[in-house]
CHARMM internal coordinates of N, CA and C (Angstrom, degrees):
IC EDIT
DIST 1 N 1 CA 1.4544
DIST 1 CA 1 C 1.5339
ANGL 1 N 1 CA 1 C 109.00
DIST 1 C 2 N 1.3236
ANGL 1 CA 1 C 2 N 117.54
DIHE 1 N 1 CA 1 C 2 N 130.25
DIST 2 N 2 CA 1.4688
ANGL 1 C 2 N 2 CA 120.31
DIHE 1 CA 1 C 2 N 2 CA -179.19
DIST 2 CA 2 C 1.5307
ANGL 2 N 2 CA 2 C 111.63
DIHE 1 C 2 N 2 CA 2 C -64.87
DIST 2 C 3 N 1.3205
ANGL 2 CA 2 C 3 N 114.61
DIHE 2 N 2 CA 2 C 3 N 149.05
DIST 3 N 3 CA 1.4582
ANGL 2 C 3 N 3 CA 120.70
DIHE 2 CA 2 C 3 N 3 CA 179.22
DIST 3 CA 3 C 1.5237
ANGL 3 N 3 CA 3 C 110.21
DIHE 2 C 3 N 3 CA 3 C -73.71
DIST 3 C 4 N 1.3248
ANGL 3 CA 3 C 4 N 116.31
DIHE 3 N 3 CA 3 C 4 N 143.97
DIST 4 N 4 CA 1.4674
ANGL 3 C 4 N 4 CA 121.24
DIHE 3 CA 3 C 4 N 4 CA 177.28
DIST 4 CA 4 C 1.5244
ANGL 4 N 4 CA 4 C 110.68
DIHE 3 C 4 N 4 CA 4 C -70.39
DIST 4 C 5 N 1.3598
ANGL 4 CA 4 C 5 N 116.68
DIHE 4 N 4 CA 4 C 5 N -17.60
DIST 5 N 5 CA 1.4660
ANGL 4 C 5 N 5 CA 119.93
DIHE 4 CA 4 C 5 N 5 CA -177.42
DIST 5 CA 5 C 1.5232
ANGL 5 N 5 CA 5 C 112.08
DIHE 4 C 5 N 5 CA 5 C -66.55
DIST 5 C 6 N 1.3288
ANGL 5 CA 5 C 6 N 118.28
DIHE 5 N 5 CA 5 C 6 N -32.67
DIST 6 N 6 CA 1.4648
ANGL 5 C 6 N 6 CA 119.51
DIHE 5 CA 5 C 6 N 6 CA -177.75
DIST 6 CA 6 C 1.5359
ANGL 6 N 6 CA 6 C 112.29
DIHE 5 C 6 N 6 CA 6 C -66.67
DIST 6 C 7 N 1.3284
ANGL 6 CA 6 C 7 N 120.26
DIHE 6 N 6 CA 6 C 7 N -51.41
DIST 7 N 7 CA 1.4726
ANGL 6 C 7 N 7 CA 118.00
DIHE 6 CA 6 C 7 N 7 CA 176.84
DIST 7 CA 7 C 1.5295
ANGL 7 N 7 CA 7 C 112.52
DIHE 6 C 7 N 7 CA 7 C -64.10
DIST 7 C 8 N 1.3344
ANGL 7 CA 7 C 8 N 117.08
DIHE 7 N 7 CA 7 C 8 N -36.58
DIST 8 N 8 CA 1.4659
ANGL 7 C 8 N 8 CA 119.82
DIHE 7 CA 7 C 8 N 8 CA 178.36
DIST 8 CA 8 C 1.5236
ANGL 8 N 8 CA 8 C 110.05
DIHE 7 C 8 N 8 CA 8 C -65.66
DIST 8 C 9 N 1.3269
ANGL 8 CA 8 C 9 N 116.77
DIHE 8 N 8 CA 8 C 9 N -41.21
DIST 9 N 9 CA 1.4631
ANGL 8 C 9 N 9 CA 121.03
DIHE 8 CA 8 C 9 N 9 CA 178.34
DIST 9 CA 9 C 1.5117
ANGL 9 N 9 CA 9 C 111.88
DIHE 8 C 9 N 9 CA 9 C -64.42
DIST 9 C 10 N 1.3255
ANGL 9 CA 9 C 10 N 116.98
DIHE 9 N 9 CA 9 C 10 N -41.55
DIST 10 N 10 CA 1.4702
ANGL 9 C 10 N 10 CA 119.85
DIHE 9 CA 9 C 10 N 10 CA 178.55
DIST 10 CA 10 C 1.5313
ANGL 10 N 10 CA 10 C 110.71
DIHE 9 C 10 N 10 CA 10 C -63.78
DIST 10 C 11 N 1.3249
ANGL 10 CA 10 C 11 N 116.42
DIHE 10 N 10 CA 10 C 11 N -40.27
DIST 11 N 11 CA 1.4691
ANGL 10 C 11 N 11 CA 119.73
DIHE 10 CA 10 C 11 N 11 CA 177.18
DIST 11 CA 11 C 1.5265
ANGL 11 N 11 CA 11 C 110.35
DIHE 10 C 11 N 11 CA 11 C -63.15
DIST 11 C 12 N 1.3290
ANGL 11 CA 11 C 12 N 116.47
DIHE 11 N 11 CA 11 C 12 N -39.32
DIST 12 N 12 CA 1.4629
ANGL 11 C 12 N 12 CA 120.25
DIHE 11 CA 11 C 12 N 12 CA 178.71
DIST 12 CA 12 C 1.5286
ANGL 12 N 12 CA 12 C 111.15
DIHE 11 C 12 N 12 CA 12 C -67.64
DIST 12 C 13 N 1.3287
ANGL 12 CA 12 C 13 N 117.43
DIHE 12 N 12 CA 12 C 13 N -39.20
DIST 13 N 13 CA 1.4727
ANGL 12 C 13 N 13 CA 120.72
DIHE 12 CA 12 C 13 N 13 CA 176.94
DIST 13 CA 13 C 1.5268
ANGL 13 N 13 CA 13 C 110.40
DIHE 12 C 13 N 13 CA 13 C -61.18
DIST 13 C 14 N 1.3236
ANGL 13 CA 13 C 14 N 116.68
DIHE 13 N 13 CA 13 C 14 N -46.16
DIST 14 N 14 CA 1.4709
ANGL 13 C 14 N 14 CA 119.88
DIHE 13 CA 13 C 14 N 14 CA 178.93
DIST 14 CA 14 C 1.5235
ANGL 14 N 14 CA 14 C 111.35
DIHE 13 C 14 N 14 CA 14 C -63.53
DIST 14 C 15 N 1.3267
ANGL 14 CA 14 C 15 N 116.82
DIHE 14 N 14 CA 14 C 15 N -36.34
DIST 15 N 15 CA 1.4660
ANGL 14 C 15 N 15 CA 120.85
DIHE 14 CA 14 C 15 N 15 CA 177.31
DIST 15 CA 15 C 1.5287
ANGL 15 N 15 CA 15 C 110.59
DIHE 14 C 15 N 15 CA 15 C -65.97
DIST 15 C 16 N 1.3281
ANGL 15 CA 15 C 16 N 117.08
DIHE 15 N 15 CA 15 C 16 N -43.05
DIST 16 N 16 CA 1.4680
ANGL 15 C 16 N 16 CA 121.32
DIHE 15 CA 15 C 16 N 16 CA 177.77
DIST 16 CA 16 C 1.5257
ANGL 16 N 16 CA 16 C 110.23
DIHE 15 C 16 N 16 CA 16 C -59.09
DIST 16 C 17 N 1.3272
ANGL 16 CA 16 C 17 N 116.35
DIHE 16 N 16 CA 16 C 17 N -45.88
DIST 17 N 17 CA 1.4734
ANGL 16 C 17 N 17 CA 120.38
DIHE 16 CA 16 C 17 N 17 CA -179.71
DIST 17 CA 17 C 1.5246
ANGL 17 N 17 CA 17 C 110.32
DIHE 16 C 17 N 17 CA 17 C -62.65
DIST 17 C 18 N 1.3220
ANGL 17 CA 17 C 18 N 117.65
DIHE 17 N 17 CA 17 C 18 N -44.82
DIST 18 N 18 CA 1.4672
ANGL 17 C 18 N 18 CA 121.31
DIHE 17 CA 17 C 18 N 18 CA -179.12
DIST 18 CA 18 C 1.5206
ANGL 18 N 18 CA 18 C 111.27
DIHE 17 C 18 N 18 CA 18 C -62.93
DIST 18 C 19 N 1.3250
ANGL 18 CA 18 C 19 N 116.96
DIHE 18 N 18 CA 18 C 19 N -47.87
DIST 19 N 19 CA 1.4674
ANGL 18 C 19 N 19 CA 120.80
DIHE 18 CA 18 C 19 N 19 CA -179.01
DIST 19 CA 19 C 1.5227
ANGL 19 N 19 CA 19 C 110.10
DIHE 18 C 19 N 19 CA 19 C -63.60
DIST 19 C 20 N 1.3350
ANGL 19 CA 19 C 20 N 117.34
DIHE 19 N 19 CA 19 C 20 N -43.23
DIST 20 N 20 CA 1.4741
ANGL 19 C 20 N 20 CA 120.32
DIHE 19 CA 19 C 20 N 20 CA -179.83
DIST 20 CA 20 C 1.5310
ANGL 20 N 20 CA 20 C 110.61
DIHE 19 C 20 N 20 CA 20 C -63.70
DIST 20 C 21 N 1.3307
ANGL 20 CA 20 C 21 N 117.48
DIHE 20 N 20 CA 20 C 21 N -41.25
DIST 21 N 21 CA 1.4718
ANGL 20 C 21 N 21 CA 120.65
DIHE 20 CA 20 C 21 N 21 CA 178.91
DIST 21 CA 21 C 1.5292
ANGL 21 N 21 CA 21 C 110.76
DIHE 20 C 21 N 21 CA 21 C -62.80
DIST 21 C 22 N 1.3266
ANGL 21 CA 21 C 22 N 117.31
DIHE 21 N 21 CA 21 C 22 N -39.41
DIST 22 N 22 CA 1.4604
ANGL 21 C 22 N 22 CA 120.75
DIHE 21 CA 21 C 22 N 22 CA 178.47
DIST 22 CA 22 C 1.5275
ANGL 22 N 22 CA 22 C 110.35
DIHE 21 C 22 N 22 CA 22 C -66.08
DIST 22 C 23 N 1.3298
ANGL 22 CA 22 C 23 N 116.78
DIHE 22 N 22 CA 22 C 23 N -42.28
DIST 23 N 23 CA 1.4730
ANGL 22 C 23 N 23 CA 120.35
DIHE 22 CA 22 C 23 N 23 CA 178.72
DIST 23 CA 23 C 1.5206
ANGL 23 N 23 CA 23 C 110.81
DIHE 22 C 23 N 23 CA 23 C -61.56
DIST 23 C 24 N 1.3269
ANGL 23 CA 23 C 24 N 116.73
DIHE 23 N 23 CA 23 C 24 N -48.51
DIST 24 N 24 CA 1.4723
ANGL 23 C 24 N 24 CA 120.32
DIHE 23 CA 23 C 24 N 24 CA -178.54
DIST 24 CA 24 C 1.5297
ANGL 24 N 24 CA 24 C 110.10
DIHE 23 C 24 N 24 CA 24 C -64.64
DIST 24 C 25 N 1.3311
ANGL 24 CA 24 C 25 N 117.24
DIHE 24 N 24 CA 24 C 25 N -42.28
DIST 25 N 25 CA 1.4701
ANGL 24 C 25 N 25 CA 120.41
DIHE 24 CA 24 C 25 N 25 CA -179.95
DIST 25 CA 25 C 1.5253
ANGL 25 N 25 CA 25 C 111.33
DIHE 24 C 25 N 25 CA 25 C -64.51
DIST 25 C 26 N 1.3160
ANGL 25 CA 25 C 26 N 117.65
DIHE 25 N 25 CA 25 C 26 N -31.59
DIST 26 N 26 CA 1.4651
ANGL 25 C 26 N 26 CA 119.79
DIHE 25 CA 25 C 26 N 26 CA 179.86
DIST 26 CA 26 C 1.5343
ANGL 26 N 26 CA 26 C 111.80
DIHE 25 C 26 N 26 CA 26 C -67.85
DIST 26 C 27 N 1.3192
ANGL 26 CA 26 C 27 N 117.10
DIHE 26 N 26 CA 26 C 27 N -21.27
DIST 27 N 27 CA 1.4644
ANGL 26 C 27 N 27 CA 120.82
DIHE 26 CA 26 C 27 N 27 CA 177.60
DIST 27 CA 27 C 1.5252
ANGL 27 N 27 CA 27 C 112.45
DIHE 26 C 27 N 27 CA 27 C -96.97
DIST 27 C 28 N 1.3209
ANGL 27 CA 27 C 28 N 118.36
DIHE 27 N 27 CA 27 C 28 N 7.52
DIST 28 N 28 CA 1.4687
ANGL 27 C 28 N 28 CA 120.53
DIHE 27 CA 27 C 28 N 28 CA -176.23
DIST 28 CA 28 C 1.5279
ANGL 28 N 28 CA 28 C 112.59
DIHE 27 C 28 N 28 CA 28 C -64.33
DIST 28 C 29 N 1.3281
ANGL 28 CA 28 C 29 N 117.88
DIHE 28 N 28 CA 28 C 29 N -31.97
DIST 29 N 29 CA 1.4701
ANGL 28 C 29 N 29 CA 120.39
DIHE 28 CA 28 C 29 N 29 CA 179.15
DIST 29 CA 29 C 1.5221
ANGL 29 N 29 CA 29 C 112.51
DIHE 28 C 29 N 29 CA 29 C -61.17
DIST 29 C 30 N 1.3362
ANGL 29 CA 29 C 30 N 117.23
DIHE 29 N 29 CA 29 C 30 N -56.79
DIST 30 N 30 CA 1.4674
ANGL 29 C 30 N 30 CA 118.01
DIHE 29 CA 29 C 30 N 30 CA 178.27
DIST 30 CA 30 C 1.5302
ANGL 30 N 30 CA 30 C 113.20
DIHE 29 C 30 N 30 CA 30 C -63.98
DIST 30 C 31 N 1.3278
ANGL 30 CA 30 C 31 N 116.47
DIHE 30 N 30 CA 30 C 31 N -34.05
DIST 31 N 31 CA 1.4699
ANGL 30 C 31 N 31 CA 119.50
DIHE 30 CA 30 C 31 N 31 CA -178.64
DIST 31 CA 31 C 1.5220
ANGL 31 N 31 CA 31 C 110.85
DIHE 30 C 31 N 31 CA 31 C -67.80
DIST 31 C 32 N 1.3269
ANGL 31 CA 31 C 32 N 117.41
DIHE 31 N 31 CA 31 C 32 N -35.35
DIST 32 N 32 CA 1.4697
ANGL 31 C 32 N 32 CA 119.24
DIHE 31 CA 31 C 32 N 32 CA -176.61
DIST 32 CA 32 C 1.5255
ANGL 32 N 32 CA 32 C 112.51
DIHE 31 C 32 N 32 CA 32 C -67.55
DIST 32 C 33 N 1.3237
ANGL 32 CA 32 C 33 N 117.44
DIHE 32 N 32 CA 32 C 33 N -17.81
DIST 33 N 33 CA 1.4695
ANGL 32 C 33 N 33 CA 120.39
DIHE 32 CA 32 C 33 N 33 CA 178.65
DIST 33 CA 33 C 1.5318
ANGL 33 N 33 CA 33 C 111.85
DIHE 32 C 33 N 33 CA 33 C -82.71
DIST 33 C 34 N 1.3260
ANGL 33 CA 33 C 34 N 117.23
DIHE 33 N 33 CA 33 C 34 N -9.12
DIST 34 N 34 CA 1.4607
ANGL 33 C 34 N 34 CA 120.73
DIHE 33 CA 33 C 34 N 34 CA -179.76
DIST 34 CA 34 C 1.5223
ANGL 34 N 34 CA 34 C 110.99
DIHE 33 C 34 N 34 CA 34 C -84.41
DIST 34 C 35 N 1.3123
ANGL 34 CA 34 C 35 N 115.76
DIHE 34 N 34 CA 34 C 35 N 165.80
DIST 35 N 35 CA 1.4635
ANGL 34 C 35 N 35 CA 121.97
DIHE 34 CA 34 C 35 N 35 CA 177.53
DIST 35 CA 35 C 1.5299
ANGL 35 N 35 CA 35 C 109.32
DIHE 34 C 35 N 35 CA 35 C -59.88
DIST 35 C 36 N 1.3228
ANGL 35 CA 35 C 36 N 116.94
DIHE 35 N 35 CA 35 C 36 N 149.68
DIST 36 N 36 CA 1.4707
ANGL 35 C 36 N 36 CA 122.10
DIHE 35 CA 35 C 36 N 36 CA -175.43
DIST 36 CA 36 C 1.5271
ANGL 36 N 36 CA 36 C 112.13
DIHE 35 C 36 N 36 CA 36 C -59.00
DIST 36 C 37 N 1.3234
ANGL 36 CA 36 C 37 N 117.49
DIHE 36 N 36 CA 36 C 37 N -37.84
DIST 37 N 37 CA 1.4761
ANGL 36 C 37 N 37 CA 120.10
DIHE 36 CA 36 C 37 N 37 CA -179.89
DIST 37 CA 37 C 1.5297
ANGL 37 N 37 CA 37 C 109.48
DIHE 36 C 37 N 37 CA 37 C -66.20
DIST 37 C 38 N 1.3179
ANGL 37 CA 37 C 38 N 117.62
DIHE 37 N 37 CA 37 C 38 N -41.63
DIST 38 N 38 CA 1.4720
ANGL 37 C 38 N 38 CA 121.75
DIHE 37 CA 37 C 38 N 38 CA 179.02
DIST 38 CA 38 C 1.5324
ANGL 38 N 38 CA 38 C 109.46
DIHE 37 C 38 N 38 CA 38 C -64.29
DIST 38 C 39 N 1.3273
ANGL 38 CA 38 C 39 N 116.34
DIHE 38 N 38 CA 38 C 39 N -40.70
DIST 39 N 39 CA 1.4625
ANGL 38 C 39 N 39 CA 119.99
DIHE 38 CA 38 C 39 N 39 CA 176.63
DIST 39 CA 39 C 1.5261
ANGL 39 N 39 CA 39 C 110.78
DIHE 38 C 39 N 39 CA 39 C -58.80
DIST 39 C 40 N 1.3242
ANGL 39 CA 39 C 40 N 116.12
DIHE 39 N 39 CA 39 C 40 N -44.96
DIST 40 N 40 CA 1.4712
ANGL 39 C 40 N 40 CA 120.31
DIHE 39 CA 39 C 40 N 40 CA 179.76
DIST 40 CA 40 C 1.5206
ANGL 40 N 40 CA 40 C 110.85
DIHE 39 C 40 N 40 CA 40 C -59.84
DIST 40 C 41 N 1.3178
ANGL 40 CA 40 C 41 N 117.02
DIHE 40 N 40 CA 40 C 41 N -43.77
DIST 41 N 41 CA 1.4652
ANGL 40 C 41 N 41 CA 120.74
DIHE 40 CA 40 C 41 N 41 CA -179.73
DIST 41 CA 41 C 1.5325
ANGL 41 N 41 CA 41 C 110.02
DIHE 40 C 41 N 41 CA 41 C -64.29
DIST 41 C 42 N 1.3185
ANGL 41 CA 41 C 42 N 117.14
DIHE 41 N 41 CA 41 C 42 N -45.20
DIST 42 N 42 CA 1.4659
ANGL 41 C 42 N 42 CA 120.74
DIHE 41 CA 41 C 42 N 42 CA -179.71
DIST 42 CA 42 C 1.5254
ANGL 42 N 42 CA 42 C 110.61
DIHE 41 C 42 N 42 CA 42 C -60.38
DIST 42 C 43 N 1.3261
ANGL 42 CA 42 C 43 N 116.79
DIHE 42 N 42 CA 42 C 43 N -47.92
DIST 43 N 43 CA 1.4600
ANGL 42 C 43 N 43 CA 119.25
DIHE 42 CA 42 C 43 N 43 CA -177.85
DIST 43 CA 43 C 1.5306
ANGL 43 N 43 CA 43 C 111.74
DIHE 42 C 43 N 43 CA 43 C -70.81
DIST 43 C 44 N 1.3123
ANGL 43 CA 43 C 44 N 117.74
DIHE 43 N 43 CA 43 C 44 N -30.56
DIST 44 N 44 CA 1.4630
ANGL 43 C 44 N 44 CA 120.60
DIHE 43 CA 43 C 44 N 44 CA 175.10
DIST 44 CA 44 C 1.5313
ANGL 44 N 44 CA 44 C 110.13
DIHE 43 C 44 N 44 CA 44 C -65.18
DIST 44 C 45 N 1.3224
ANGL 44 CA 44 C 45 N 116.39
DIHE 44 N 44 CA 44 C 45 N -47.33
DIST 45 N 45 CA 1.4657
ANGL 44 C 45 N 45 CA 120.56
DIHE 44 CA 44 C 45 N 45 CA 178.49
DIST 45 CA 45 C 1.5349
ANGL 45 N 45 CA 45 C 110.16
DIHE 44 C 45 N 45 CA 45 C -63.85
DIST 45 C 46 N 1.3191
ANGL 45 CA 45 C 46 N 117.27
DIHE 45 N 45 CA 45 C 46 N -44.54
DIST 46 N 46 CA 1.4668
ANGL 45 C 46 N 46 CA 120.90
DIHE 45 CA 45 C 46 N 46 CA 179.37
DIST 46 CA 46 C 1.5252
ANGL 46 N 46 CA 46 C 111.57
DIHE 45 C 46 N 46 CA 46 C -62.79
DIST 46 C 47 N 1.3194
ANGL 46 CA 46 C 47 N 116.38
DIHE 46 N 46 CA 46 C 47 N -31.52
DIST 47 N 47 CA 1.4589
ANGL 46 C 47 N 47 CA 120.35
DIHE 46 CA 46 C 47 N 47 CA 179.16
DIST 47 CA 47 C 1.5169
ANGL 47 N 47 CA 47 C 113.27
DIHE 46 C 47 N 47 CA 47 C -74.57
DIST 47 C 48 N 1.3185
ANGL 47 CA 47 C 48 N 116.98
DIHE 47 N 47 CA 47 C 48 N -17.66
DIST 48 N 48 CA 1.4675
ANGL 47 C 48 N 48 CA 121.24
DIHE 47 CA 47 C 48 N 48 CA -179.38
DIST 48 CA 48 C 1.5243
ANGL 48 N 48 CA 48 C 111.48
DIHE 47 C 48 N 48 CA 48 C -101.33
DIST 48 C 49 N 1.3227
ANGL 48 CA 48 C 49 N 117.68
DIHE 48 N 48 CA 48 C 49 N -34.25
DIST 49 N 49 CA 1.4678
ANGL 48 C 49 N 49 CA 122.14
DIHE 48 CA 48 C 49 N 49 CA -172.74
DIST 49 CA 49 C 1.5291
ANGL 49 N 49 CA 49 C 112.72
DIHE 48 C 49 N 49 CA 49 C -59.55
DIST 49 C 50 N 1.3215
ANGL 49 CA 49 C 50 N 118.75
DIHE 49 N 49 CA 49 C 50 N -35.59
DIST 50 N 50 CA 1.4552
ANGL 49 C 50 N 50 CA 120.14
DIHE 49 CA 49 C 50 N 50 CA -176.57
DIST 50 CA 50 C 1.5261
ANGL 50 N 50 CA 50 C 112.34
DIHE 49 C 50 N 50 CA 50 C -65.26
DIST 50 C 51 N 1.3265
ANGL 50 CA 50 C 51 N 116.77
DIHE 50 N 50 CA 50 C 51 N -16.55
DIST 51 N 51 CA 1.4665
ANGL 50 C 51 N 51 CA 120.93
DIHE 50 CA 50 C 51 N 51 CA -179.17
DIST 51 CA 51 C 1.5353
ANGL 51 N 51 CA 51 C 111.08
DIHE 50 C 51 N 51 CA 51 C -75.17
DIST 51 C 52 N 1.3374
ANGL 51 CA 51 C 52 N 118.53
DIHE 51 N 51 CA 51 C 52 N -24.32
DIST 52 N 52 CA 1.4644
ANGL 51 C 52 N 52 CA 122.01
DIHE 51 CA 51 C 52 N 52 CA -174.09
DIST 52 CA 52 C 1.5350
ANGL 52 N 52 CA 52 C 114.38
DIHE 51 C 52 N 52 CA 52 C -54.59
DIST 52 C 53 N 1.3373
ANGL 52 CA 52 C 53 N 120.53
DIHE 52 N 52 CA 52 C 53 N -43.70
DIST 53 N 53 CA 1.4678
ANGL 52 C 53 N 53 CA 117.72
DIHE 52 CA 52 C 53 N 53 CA -179.32
DIST 53 CA 53 C 1.5288
ANGL 53 N 53 CA 53 C 113.67
DIHE 52 C 53 N 53 CA 53 C -76.68
DIST 53 C 54 N 1.3202
ANGL 53 CA 53 C 54 N 118.09
DIHE 53 N 53 CA 53 C 54 N -2.30
DIST 54 N 54 CA 1.4569
ANGL 53 C 54 N 54 CA 119.36
DIHE 53 CA 53 C 54 N 54 CA -175.39
DIST 54 CA 54 C 1.5241
ANGL 54 N 54 CA 54 C 113.96
DIHE 53 C 54 N 54 CA 54 C -74.90
DIST 54 C 55 N 1.3338
ANGL 54 CA 54 C 55 N 118.94
DIHE 54 N 54 CA 54 C 55 N -30.99
DIST 55 N 55 CA 1.4695
ANGL 54 C 55 N 55 CA 119.97
DIHE 54 CA 54 C 55 N 55 CA -177.13
DIST 55 CA 55 C 1.5293
ANGL 55 N 55 CA 55 C 111.09
DIHE 54 C 55 N 55 CA 55 C -60.01
DIST 55 C 56 N 1.3491
ANGL 55 CA 55 C 56 N 119.36
DIHE 55 N 55 CA 55 C 56 N -52.95
DIST 56 N 56 CA 1.4652
ANGL 55 C 56 N 56 CA 117.54
DIHE 55 CA 55 C 56 N 56 CA 177.73
DIST 56 CA 56 C 1.5339
ANGL 56 N 56 CA 56 C 112.67
DIHE 55 C 56 N 56 CA 56 C -63.91
DIST 56 C 57 N 1.3311
ANGL 56 CA 56 C 57 N 116.86
DIHE 56 N 56 CA 56 C 57 N -34.07
DIST 57 N 57 CA 1.4615
ANGL 56 C 57 N 57 CA 119.53
DIHE 56 CA 56 C 57 N 57 CA 179.60
DIST 57 CA 57 C 1.5289
ANGL 57 N 57 CA 57 C 110.73
DIHE 56 C 57 N 57 CA 57 C -65.59
DIST 57 C 58 N 1.3256
ANGL 57 CA 57 C 58 N 116.54
DIHE 57 N 57 CA 57 C 58 N -44.22
DIST 58 N 58 CA 1.4629
ANGL 57 C 58 N 58 CA 119.76
DIHE 57 CA 57 C 58 N 58 CA 178.46
DIST 58 CA 58 C 1.5260
ANGL 58 N 58 CA 58 C 111.21
DIHE 57 C 58 N 58 CA 58 C -65.62
DIST 58 C 59 N 1.3347
ANGL 58 CA 58 C 59 N 117.29
DIHE 58 N 58 CA 58 C 59 N -37.30
DIST 59 N 59 CA 1.4648
ANGL 58 C 59 N 59 CA 120.76
DIHE 58 CA 58 C 59 N 59 CA 176.65
DIST 59 CA 59 C 1.5261
ANGL 59 N 59 CA 59 C 109.62
DIHE 58 C 59 N 59 CA 59 C -62.36
DIST 59 C 60 N 1.3356
ANGL 59 CA 59 C 60 N 116.92
DIHE 59 N 59 CA 59 C 60 N -43.32
DIST 60 N 60 CA 1.4593
ANGL 59 C 60 N 60 CA 121.10
DIHE 59 CA 59 C 60 N 60 CA 178.77
DIST 60 CA 60 C 1.5295
ANGL 60 N 60 CA 60 C 110.62
DIHE 59 C 60 N 60 CA 60 C -62.64
DIST 60 C 61 N 1.3207
ANGL 60 CA 60 C 61 N 116.71
DIHE 60 N 60 CA 60 C 61 N -41.47
DIST 61 N 61 CA 1.4597
ANGL 60 C 61 N 61 CA 119.84
DIHE 60 CA 60 C 61 N 61 CA 179.90
DIST 61 CA 61 C 1.5285
ANGL 61 N 61 CA 61 C 111.32
DIHE 60 C 61 N 61 CA 61 C -60.59
DIST 61 C 62 N 1.3191
ANGL 61 CA 61 C 62 N 117.41
DIHE 61 N 61 CA 61 C 62 N -36.65
DIST 62 N 62 CA 1.4605
ANGL 61 C 62 N 62 CA 121.54
DIHE 61 CA 61 C 62 N 62 CA -177.93
DIST 62 CA 62 C 1.5299
ANGL 62 N 62 CA 62 C 113.34
DIHE 61 C 62 N 62 CA 62 C -84.15
DIST 62 C 63 N 1.3313
ANGL 62 CA 62 C 63 N 117.35
DIHE 62 N 62 CA 62 C 63 N -40.02
DIST 63 N 63 CA 1.4658
ANGL 62 C 63 N 63 CA 120.01
DIHE 62 CA 62 C 63 N 63 CA -170.27
DIST 63 CA 63 C 1.5200
ANGL 63 N 63 CA 63 C 114.27
DIHE 62 C 63 N 63 CA 63 C -115.66
DIST 63 C 64 N 1.3129
ANGL 63 CA 63 C 64 N 117.84
DIHE 63 N 63 CA 63 C 64 N -20.88
DIST 64 N 64 CA 1.4550
ANGL 63 C 64 N 64 CA 120.59
DIHE 63 CA 63 C 64 N 64 CA -173.95
DIST 64 CA 64 C 1.5214
ANGL 64 N 64 CA 64 C 112.61
DIHE 63 C 64 N 64 CA 64 C 87.83
DIST 64 C 65 N 1.3402
ANGL 64 CA 64 C 65 N 117.43
DIHE 64 N 64 CA 64 C 65 N 1.87
DIST 65 N 65 CA 1.4645
ANGL 64 C 65 N 65 CA 122.73
DIHE 64 CA 64 C 65 N 65 CA 179.67
DIST 65 CA 65 C 1.5177
ANGL 65 N 65 CA 65 C 109.58
DIHE 64 C 65 N 65 CA 65 C -110.45
DIST 65 C 66 N 1.3390
ANGL 65 CA 65 C 66 N 116.83
DIHE 65 N 65 CA 65 C 66 N 137.30
DIST 66 N 66 CA 1.4712
ANGL 65 C 66 N 66 CA 120.32
DIHE 65 CA 65 C 66 N 66 CA 177.70
DIST 66 CA 66 C 1.5275
ANGL 66 N 66 CA 66 C 111.43
DIHE 65 C 66 N 66 CA 66 C -81.87
DIST 66 C 67 N 1.3265
ANGL 66 CA 66 C 67 N 116.26
DIHE 66 N 66 CA 66 C 67 N -32.95
DIST 67 N 67 CA 1.4563
ANGL 66 C 67 N 67 CA 120.02
DIHE 66 CA 66 C 67 N 67 CA -176.70
DIST 67 CA 67 C 1.5168
ANGL 67 N 67 CA 67 C 110.20
DIHE 66 C 67 N 67 CA 67 C -108.79
DIST 67 C 68 N 1.3192
ANGL 67 CA 67 C 68 N 114.59
DIHE 67 N 67 CA 67 C 68 N 153.36
DIST 68 N 68 CA 1.4584
ANGL 67 C 68 N 68 CA 120.87
DIHE 67 CA 67 C 68 N 68 CA 176.44
DIST 68 CA 68 C 1.5256
ANGL 68 N 68 CA 68 C 108.25
DIHE 67 C 68 N 68 CA 68 C -64.98
DIST 68 C 69 N 1.3247
ANGL 68 CA 68 C 69 N 118.58
DIHE 68 N 68 CA 68 C 69 N 127.05
DIST 69 N 69 CA 1.4636
ANGL 68 C 69 N 69 CA 119.95
DIHE 68 CA 68 C 69 N 69 CA -178.34
DIST 69 CA 69 C 1.5375
ANGL 69 N 69 CA 69 C 113.48
DIHE 68 C 69 N 69 CA 69 C -69.48
DIST 69 C 70 N 1.3184
ANGL 69 CA 69 C 70 N 116.91
DIHE 69 N 69 CA 69 C 70 N -8.94
DIST 70 N 70 CA 1.4591
ANGL 69 C 70 N 70 CA 120.43
DIHE 69 CA 69 C 70 N 70 CA 179.80
DIST 70 CA 70 C 1.5148
ANGL 70 N 70 CA 70 C 111.39
DIHE 69 C 70 N 70 CA 70 C 86.70
DIST 70 C 71 N 1.3400
ANGL 70 CA 70 C 71 N 116.31
DIHE 70 N 70 CA 70 C 71 N -174.13
DIST 71 N 71 CA 1.4655
ANGL 70 C 71 N 71 CA 119.03
DIHE 70 CA 70 C 71 N 71 CA -178.06
DIST 71 CA 71 C 1.5325
ANGL 71 N 71 CA 71 C 111.20
DIHE 70 C 71 N 71 CA 71 C -66.91
DIST 71 C 72 N 1.2985
ANGL 71 CA 71 C 72 N 114.66
DIHE 71 N 71 CA 71 C 72 N 147.51
DIST 72 N 72 CA 1.4666
ANGL 71 C 72 N 72 CA 119.62
DIHE 71 CA 71 C 72 N 72 CA -177.59
DIST 72 CA 72 C 1.4908
ANGL 72 N 72 CA 72 C 111.08
DIHE 71 C 72 N 72 CA 72 C -103.21
END
COOR INIT
IC SEED 1 N 1 CA 1 C
IC BUILD
């Protein structure tokens, strides 16, 4: 029987992406007034930052543990 953590984790991943997209889009007005190179850097960083919480989430989906148990 499949674990309930996988569908719950996928729903949480989609929620993280949606919330992050809304946050970044809400700052589009001030960002558009900046130089094009600065805009590129901001959007590049914003496009990568949302990935940071995924490692513990993916670990939880697979093992049920939020933290790495360390060496065995």
